[in-house]
C-alpha positions as CSV (number, residue, x, y, z in Angstrom):
1,M,-12.2,10.3,15.1
2,T,-14.2,7.1,15.6
3,Y,-12.8,3.6,15.6
4,E,-15.7,1.4,14.6
5,S,-16.0,-2.0,13.0
6,V,-18.9,-1.9,10.6
7,N,-19.5,-4.9,8.4
8,P,-19.8,-3.2,4.9
9,S,-21.7,-6.1,3.4
10,T,-24.6,-5.6,5.8
11,G,-24.0,-2.2,7.4
12,K,-24.2,-3.7,10.8
13,L,-22.1,-2.1,13.6
14,L,-20.0,-4.9,15.2
15,K,-17.8,-3.1,17.7
16,T,-16.8,0.4,18.8
17,Y,-13.5,1.4,20.4
18,P,-12.8,4.6,22.3
19,E,-9.8,6.8,21.5
20,I,-7.1,6.7,24.2
21,S,-6.6,9.7,26.5
22,D,-3.7,12.1,26.3
23,A,-2.3,10.5,29.4
24,Q,-2.5,7.0,27.8
25,L,-0.8,8.4,24.7
26,E,2.0,9.8,26.8
27,Q,2.5,6.5,28.5
28,A,2.6,4.7,25.2
29,L,5.2,7.0,23.7
30,A,7.3,6.8,26.9
31,T,7.1,3.0,26.7
32,A,8.1,2.9,23.0
33,A,11.0,5.2,23.7
34,A,12.2,3.1,26.6
35,A,11.8,0.0,24.6
36,F,14.0,1.4,21.8
37,G,16.8,1.9,24.3
38,Q,16.7,-1.9,24.8
39,W,15.6,-3.2,21.4
40,K,18.4,-1.4,19.5
41,N,20.9,-3.5,21.4
42,V,19.2,-6.8,20.8
43,G,21.0,-8.8,18.1
44,Y,19.5,-9.7,14.7
45,E,19.3,-13.4,15.7
46,Q,17.2,-12.6,18.8
47,R,14.9,-10.2,16.9
48,A,14.5,-12.8,14.2
49,V,13.3,-15.4,16.7
50,I,10.4,-13.1,17.6
51,I,9.5,-12.0,14.0
52,H,9.7,-15.6,12.8
53,K,7.3,-16.6,15.6
54,A,4.9,-13.9,14.6
55,A,4.9,-15.2,11.0
56,A,4.3,-18.7,12.2
57,L,1.4,-17.6,14.4
58,M,-0.2,-15.8,11.4
59,Q,0.2,-18.9,9.3
60,R,-1.3,-21.1,12.0
61,H,-4.3,-18.8,12.5
62,V,-4.9,-17.6,8.9
63,D,-8.7,-18.1,9.1
64,D,-9.0,-16.2,12.3
65,F,-7.0,-13.2,11.1
66,A,-8.7,-13.2,7.7
67,R,-12.2,-13.2,9.2
68,L,-11.4,-9.9,11.0
69,A,-10.4,-8.2,7.8
70,T,-13.6,-9.3,6.1
71,Q,-15.7,-8.1,9.0
72,D,-13.8,-4.7,9.2
73,M,-13.5,-3.7,5.6
74,G,-15.3,-6.3,3.5
75,K,-12.4,-8.0,1.8
76,R,-13.5,-11.3,0.2
77,I,-12.4,-14.1,2.4
78,S,-10.2,-15.8,-0.2
79,E,-8.4,-12.5,-0.7
80,A,-8.2,-11.9,3.1
81,R,-6.5,-15.3,3.5
82,G,-4.0,-14.5,0.8
83,E,-3.2,-11.2,2.5
84,V,-2.6,-12.8,5.8
85,T,-0.3,-15.4,4.2
86,F,1.6,-12.8,2.3
87,S,2.0,-10.7,5.5
88,A,3.5,-13.7,7.2
89,D,5.9,-14.2,4.3
90,I,7.0,-10.6,4.6
91,L,7.8,-11.0,8.3
92,S,9.7,-14.2,7.5
93,Y,11.6,-12.5,4.7
94,Y,13.0,-9.7,7.0
95,A,13.7,-12.1,9.9
96,K,15.9,-14.0,7.4
97,H,17.5,-11.2,5.4
98,A,17.8,-8.1,7.7
99,E,21.3,-8.8,8.9
100,K,22.6,-9.2,5.3
101,D,20.7,-6.2,4.0
102,L,22.1,-4.0,6.8
103,A,25.6,-5.5,6.9
104,P,28.5,-2.9,7.0
105,K,29.6,-1.8,3.5
106,K,33.3,-1.5,2.9
107,L,34.5,1.6,1.1
108,H,37.8,2.3,-0.6
109,P,39.2,5.7,0.3
110,K,42.6,6.9,-1.1
111,V,44.0,6.9,2.5
112,G,43.2,4.6,5.3
113,K,40.1,2.5,5.7
114,A,36.4,3.3,5.7
115,H,33.0,1.6,5.9
116,M,29.3,2.5,6.2
117,Q,27.4,1.0,9.2
118,A,23.7,0.9,9.7
119,S,22.0,1.8,13.0
120,P,18.3,2.4,13.8
121,L,16.8,5.9,14.0
122,G,14.5,5.4,17.0
123,V,10.7,5.4,17.4
124,L,8.9,5.5,14.1
125,F,5.3,6.8,13.7
126,C,3.4,4.9,11.0
127,V,0.0,6.0,9.7
128,E,-1.6,3.2,7.8
129,P,-4.8,2.7,5.6
130,W,-7.6,0.1,5.7
131,N,-7.4,-1.4,2.2
132,F,-4.8,-4.0,3.1
133,P,-5.0,-3.9,6.8
134,Y,-2.5,-6.7,7.6
135,Y,-0.1,-6.2,4.7
136,Q,0.4,-2.5,5.4
137,L,1.4,-3.4,9.0
138,A,3.6,-6.3,8.1
139,R,5.6,-4.2,5.6
140,I,6.5,-1.7,8.4
141,A,6.8,-4.2,11.3
142,G,9.0,-6.7,9.4
143,P,11.8,-4.3,8.2
144,H,11.7,-1.6,10.8
145,L,11.6,-3.9,13.9
146,M,14.3,-6.1,12.5
147,S,16.5,-3.0,11.9
148,G,16.2,-2.1,15.6
149,N,13.6,0.6,15.5
150,T,10.4,0.6,17.6
151,V,7.1,1.4,16.0
152,V,3.9,3.2,17.0
153,V,1.0,2.9,14.6
154,K,-2.1,4.8,13.9
155,H,-4.2,2.5,11.8
156,A,-7.4,3.4,9.9
157,G,-10.5,4.0,11.9
158,I,-12.6,1.3,10.1
159,V,-10.2,-1.6,10.9
160,P,-9.8,-1.5,14.7
161,Q,-10.1,-5.3,15.1
162,V,-7.3,-5.9,12.7
163,A,-5.1,-3.2,14.3
164,I,-5.6,-4.6,17.8
165,A,-5.0,-8.2,16.6
166,F,-1.7,-7.4,14.9
167,E,-0.3,-5.7,18.1
168,Q,-1.4,-8.8,20.1
169,L,0.3,-11.0,17.5
170,L,3.7,-9.4,18.2
171,L,3.2,-9.6,21.9
172,D,2.2,-13.2,21.7
173,A,5.4,-13.8,19.6
174,G,7.5,-12.4,22.5
175,A,8.1,-8.8,21.4
176,P,8.8,-6.6,24.5
177,K,6.0,-4.1,25.4
178,G,6.6,-0.9,23.5
179,V,8.4,-2.5,20.5
180,Y,5.2,-2.4,18.5
181,T,2.3,-0.2,19.7
182,N,-1.2,0.3,18.2
183,L,-2.6,3.8,18.9
184,L,-6.3,4.5,18.8
185,I,-5.8,8.3,18.6
186,S,-7.5,11.3,17.1
187,H,-6.1,13.5,14.2
188,A,-5.1,16.1,16.8
189,Q,-3.3,13.6,18.8
190,S,-1.6,12.3,15.7
191,D,-0.2,15.8,15.0
192,R,1.2,15.8,18.5
193,V,2.9,12.5,18.0
194,I,4.6,13.9,14.9
195,D,5.8,16.9,16.9
196,D,7.0,14.8,19.8
197,P,10.8,14.8,20.0
198,R,10.8,11.1,20.8
199,I,9.6,10.3,17.3
200,A,12.5,10.0,14.9
201,A,10.7,9.5,11.6
202,V,7.2,9.2,10.0
203,C,5.8,7.0,7.3
204,L,2.4,7.1,5.7
205,T,0.4,5.0,3.3
206,G,-2.7,7.0,2.3
207,S,-4.3,9.7,0.2
208,V,-2.5,12.6,-1.4
209,A,-4.2,15.0,1.0
210,A,-3.0,13.1,4.0
211,G,0.5,12.9,2.5
212,R,0.6,16.7,2.1
213,S,-0.5,17.3,5.6
214,I,1.7,14.7,7.4
215,A,4.8,15.4,5.2
216,A,4.5,19.1,5.9
217,R,4.2,18.6,9.6
218,A,7.1,16.2,9.7
219,G,9.1,18.6,7.6
220,Q,8.6,21.4,10.1
221,N,10.1,19.0,12.7
222,I,13.0,18.0,10.4
223,K,12.0,14.4,10.4
224,K,12.6,11.9,7.7
225,T,9.4,10.6,6.0
226,S,8.3,8.1,3.4
227,M,5.0,8.5,1.5
228,E,3.1,5.8,-0.4
229,L,0.1,7.7,-1.8
230,G,-2.4,7.2,-4.5
231,G,-2.2,6.0,-8.1
232,A,-3.9,6.1,-11.5
233,D,-2.0,3.2,-13.1
234,A,-2.1,2.7,-16.9
235,F,-2.9,-0.7,-18.3
236,I,-1.5,-0.4,-21.8
237,V,-2.5,-2.9,-24.5
238,L,-0.6,-2.9,-27.7
239,E,-2.1,-4.3,-30.9
240,D,0.0,-7.5,-30.8
241,A,-1.1,-8.4,-27.2
242,D,-2.4,-11.8,-26.3
243,L,-5.9,-10.9,-25.1
244,D,-6.4,-14.4,-23.6
245,K,-3.8,-13.3,-21.1
246,A,-4.5,-9.6,-21.0
247,I,-8.2,-9.8,-20.2
248,P,-7.9,-11.9,-17.0
249,W,-5.2,-9.5,-15.8
250,A,-7.4,-6.5,-16.7
251,V,-10.2,-7.9,-14.6
252,W,-7.9,-8.8,-11.7
253,G,-6.0,-5.5,-12.0
254,R,-9.2,-3.4,-11.7
255,M,-11.3,-5.6,-9.4
256,F,-8.9,-7.1,-6.9
257,N,-9.9,-5.9,-3.4
258,A,-13.0,-4.5,-5.0
259,G,-10.8,-2.1,-6.9
260,Q,-9.5,-0.5,-3.7
261,T,-5.8,-0.7,-4.4
262,C,-3.3,2.2,-4.9
263,C,-1.6,0.4,-7.7
264,A,-4.7,-1.0,-9.3
265,S,-5.1,-0.7,-13.1
266,K,-7.3,2.4,-13.5
267,R,-6.7,3.7,-16.9
268,F,-7.0,1.2,-19.8
269,I,-5.1,2.5,-22.8
270,V,-5.7,0.4,-25.8
271,L,-4.5,0.8,-29.4
272,D,-7.2,1.4,-32.0
273,A,-6.6,-1.8,-33.8
274,I,-7.9,-4.0,-31.0
275,A,-9.8,-1.4,-28.9
276,D,-13.3,-2.7,-29.8
277,T,-12.4,-6.3,-29.2
278,F,-10.7,-5.6,-25.9
279,L,-13.6,-3.4,-24.6
280,A,-16.2,-6.1,-25.5
281,R,-14.3,-8.9,-23.9
282,F,-13.4,-6.7,-20.8
283,R,-17.1,-5.8,-20.3
284,A,-18.2,-9.4,-20.6
285,A,-15.7,-10.5,-18.1
286,L,-16.8,-7.8,-15.6
287,E,-20.4,-8.7,-16.1
288,A,-19.7,-12.3,-15.2
289,L,-18.5,-11.4,-11.7
290,Q,-20.9,-12.6,-8.9
291,P,-21.7,-10.2,-6.1
292,G,-22.4,-11.6,-2.7
293,D,-21.4,-12.1,0.9
294,P,-17.6,-11.7,1.1
295,M,-17.5,-14.6,3.5
296,D,-18.9,-16.8,0.7
297,E,-16.2,-18.5,-1.3
298,A,-18.4,-18.2,-4.4
299,T,-18.5,-14.4,-4.3
300,T,-16.3,-12.7,-6.9
301,H,-17.5,-9.1,-6.4
302,G,-17.5,-7.9,-2.8
303,P,-18.5,-4.6,-1.2
304,L,-16.5,-1.5,-0.9
305,S,-15.0,-0.8,2.5
306,S,-17.8,1.5,3.8
307,E,-20.9,3.4,2.9
308,A,-18.8,6.6,2.8
309,A,-16.5,5.1,0.3
310,L,-19.4,4.1,-1.9
311,V,-21.0,7.5,-1.7
312,Q,-17.7,9.2,-2.7
313,L,-17.2,6.9,-5.7
314,L,-20.7,7.4,-6.9
315,G,-20.2,11.1,-6.7
316,Q,-17.0,10.9,-8.7
317,V,-18.8,9.0,-11.5
318,D,-21.6,11.6,-11.5
319,V,-19.1,14.4,-11.9
320,A,-17.4,12.5,-14.7
321,V,-20.6,12.1,-16.6
322,K,-21.7,15.7,-16.1
323,H,-18.4,16.7,-17.8
324,G,-19.0,14.4,-20.8
325,A,-17.9,10.9,-19.9
326,R,-20.0,8.0,-21.1
327,V,-21.0,5.1,-18.9
328,V,-20.5,1.9,-20.9
329,M,-21.6,-0.3,-18.0
330,G,-22.5,0.1,-14.4
331,G,-22.2,3.5,-12.7
332,K,-24.6,2.8,-9.8
333,R,-24.8,1.1,-6.5
334,M,-26.2,-2.4,-6.5
335,D,-29.8,-3.0,-5.4
336,R,-28.9,-5.0,-2.3
337,P,-27.9,-4.2,1.3
338,G,-24.4,-3.1,2.0
339,A,-21.8,-0.9,0.2
340,Y,-21.9,-2.6,-3.2
341,M,-21.0,-0.7,-6.4
342,Q,-21.6,-2.0,-9.9
343,A,-18.5,-2.7,-12.0
344,T,-18.2,0.4,-14.2
345,I,-16.5,1.4,-17.4
346,L,-16.2,5.1,-18.4
347,T,-15.2,6.2,-21.9
348,D,-14.9,9.6,-23.6
349,V,-13.1,11.1,-20.6
350,A,-11.6,14.3,-22.0
351,K,-8.6,16.1,-20.5
352,D,-10.8,18.9,-19.1
353,N,-12.9,16.3,-17.3
354,P,-12.1,16.2,-13.5
355,A,-12.1,12.4,-13.9
356,F,-9.0,12.6,-16.1
357,R,-6.9,13.5,-13.1
358,D,-8.9,11.6,-10.5
359,E,-8.1,8.4,-8.7
360,F,-11.2,6.1,-8.6
361,F,-10.7,3.9,-5.5
362,G,-13.2,1.2,-6.4
363,P,-14.5,-0.8,-9.4
364,V,-14.5,2.0,-12.0
365,A,-12.3,1.7,-15.1
366,M,-11.5,4.5,-17.5
367,F,-11.1,3.3,-21.1
368,F,-9.0,5.2,-23.7
369,R,-8.3,4.6,-27.4
370,V,-5.0,5.7,-28.9
371,K,-3.5,5.5,-32.3
372,D,-0.1,4.0,-31.6
373,E,2.6,3.1,-29.1
374,A,3.9,6.7,-28.7
375,A,0.4,8.0,-28.0
376,A,-0.1,5.3,-25.4
377,V,3.1,6.3,-23.6
378,A,2.2,10.0,-23.8
379,L,-1.3,9.3,-22.3
380,A,0.2,7.1,-19.6
381,N,2.6,9.8,-18.6
382,D,-0.1,12.5,-18.6
383,S,-1.0,11.9,-15.0
384,D,-0.3,13.6,-11.6
385,F,0.4,10.1,-10.3
386,G,3.4,7.7,-10.9
387,L,2.9,4.6,-8.8
388,G,2.8,1.6,-11.2
389,G,1.6,0.5,-14.6
390,C,1.8,-2.3,-17.1
391,V,2.0,-3.1,-20.8
392,F,0.8,-6.1,-22.8
393,T,2.6,-7.2,-26.0
394,R,4.0,-10.3,-27.5
395,D,7.2,-8.4,-28.4
396,A,9.6,-8.5,-25.4
397,E,11.8,-5.7,-26.8
398,R,8.8,-3.5,-27.3
399,G,7.5,-4.2,-23.9
400,L,10.8,-3.2,-22.3
401,R,10.8,0.0,-24.4
402,V,7.4,1.0,-23.2
403,A,8.1,0.0,-19.6
404,T,11.2,2.2,-19.7
405,A,9.4,5.2,-21.2
406,V,6.5,5.3,-18.7
407,E,7.2,7.5,-15.7
408,T,6.3,5.5,-12.7
409,G,8.0,3.8,-9.7
410,M,7.0,0.3,-11.1
411,M,6.2,-1.2,-14.5
412,F,5.1,-4.7,-15.3
413,I,5.3,-6.5,-18.7
414,N,2.5,-9.0,-19.5
415,N,1.5,-9.2,-15.8
416,I,0.6,-7.0,-12.8
417,D,2.2,-9.0,-10.0
418,W,2.6,-6.0,-7.8
419,S,4.4,-7.2,-4.7
420,D,6.8,-9.9,-3.6
421,A,8.6,-9.5,-0.2
422,E,11.9,-9.0,-2.0
423,L,10.7,-6.4,-4.6
424,P,10.8,-2.7,-3.7
425,F,7.4,-1.0,-3.8
426,G,6.8,2.7,-4.3
427,G,6.2,5.6,-6.7
428,I,7.0,9.1,-7.9
429,K,5.1,12.4,-8.5
430,A,1.9,12.6,-6.4
431,S,2.2,8.9,-5.7
432,G,4.9,9.7,-3.1
433,Y,8.5,8.8,-2.4
434,G,10.5,6.2,-0.6
435,R,10.3,2.5,-1.0
436,E,8.9,-0.4,1.0
437,L,9.8,-4.0,0.9
438,G,13.0,-5.6,-0.4
439,D,16.4,-4.4,0.7
440,M,15.4,-0.8,0.0
441,G,12.5,-1.1,2.4
442,I,14.6,-1.9,5.4
443,Q,17.1,0.9,4.5
444,E,14.5,3.7,4.6
445,F,14.8,4.3,8.3
446,V,18.3,3.5,9.3
447,N,21.3,5.8,9.7
448,W,24.1,4.8,7.4
449,K,27.1,6.2,9.3
450,L,30.5,6.7,7.7
451,V,33.4,5.4,9.8
452,R,36.9,6.2,8.6
453,T,40.3,5.2,10.0
454,A,43.4,7.0,8.8
455,N,46.7,7.9,10.5
456,H,48.0,10.6,8.2
457,A,48.8,14.1,9.5
458,A,46.4,17.0,9.3
459,P,46.8,19.4,6.4
460,A,49.2,22.3,6.9
């Protein structure tokens, strides 16, 4: 594959990076395995010094790191700064909480004493996407390095500058060579990494297709995996919702990161009683967004990550329309240089339309009218995905009832505040399995070993 930094707001090629050779890959894996032999014996306090320093360096150089994300994948500069800051917070969180989260757990057997104790698995292979190029790395580096594992990472081909910068960040913070390693490798080399006996486990954030492929290969090697895949999250609006709160969240939920978020709001399910009002206000709010250079603070509608991403999204909209969907607004690329797509709303998406099952990874919203709460929940659950979702209502009990009934890994009531460092993140169904962040995130790739002491005689 090609590792290229192409500015999606201009189409200009900035830098190209060659894949490493098989010999270089072998050296990298050997170094990571050797580093694990040392790193697993480093105490939490010593690891925390390094991870805290990495967080501090990110905070100190927010603008420098943010600029690389904007250049590589077009993230608006204000969003890029926010991502860098959040990534630093994640590193700090695990530096502070890892020892507590992995402390031995006392058990109470009928005879003797017992406890569970955590130990790292080894070298982890992590395959990460471009849409949140720092955050995805921080949420593997923070927990898994603090737990004593070492990490080798294949980052997305369009964000090489970010990938290289994050590895250098950890080296600058004092991480021994091989504790965190960025790999510029091909798909064939990636398969060999999964097969390599020095790799203890594999995690992926990416597409469903990538998840099937990587999970299958890891399974053949009896290796533990975690998968954070796509989503088609429902944004449910009940008739008693406060639209002054719901509309801004709807715009943010669909348009944050140019709509390129696994847990973005993608299916807007609104009760009939307020459907017309919601749709009119939602459309007006989307029309008010200002496209422009993602480095310009005034820009509120940035480009997609690449020309290929734009072409794919346009193709999905065309297929949806051919199968009966109606375009309420947008549906086309913008008449300007770069990979810019109009904010788009689709209605009349029937169940036999391919769009009904699709994930639109960009500024395309599907709008559905339903008659009542039960119909809203049924439609929300009629999805191959199960990552997140939200419900807006003034009735707290009703909101909890809907949140409980929707089949996802995460539900939000009157907000879509997806991630805090202490909150587990992940989904079910085709959205994958496992959790990242919080205490569950750090426990994904450790061995909880049972240790029991008892002095009774063996059974006769």
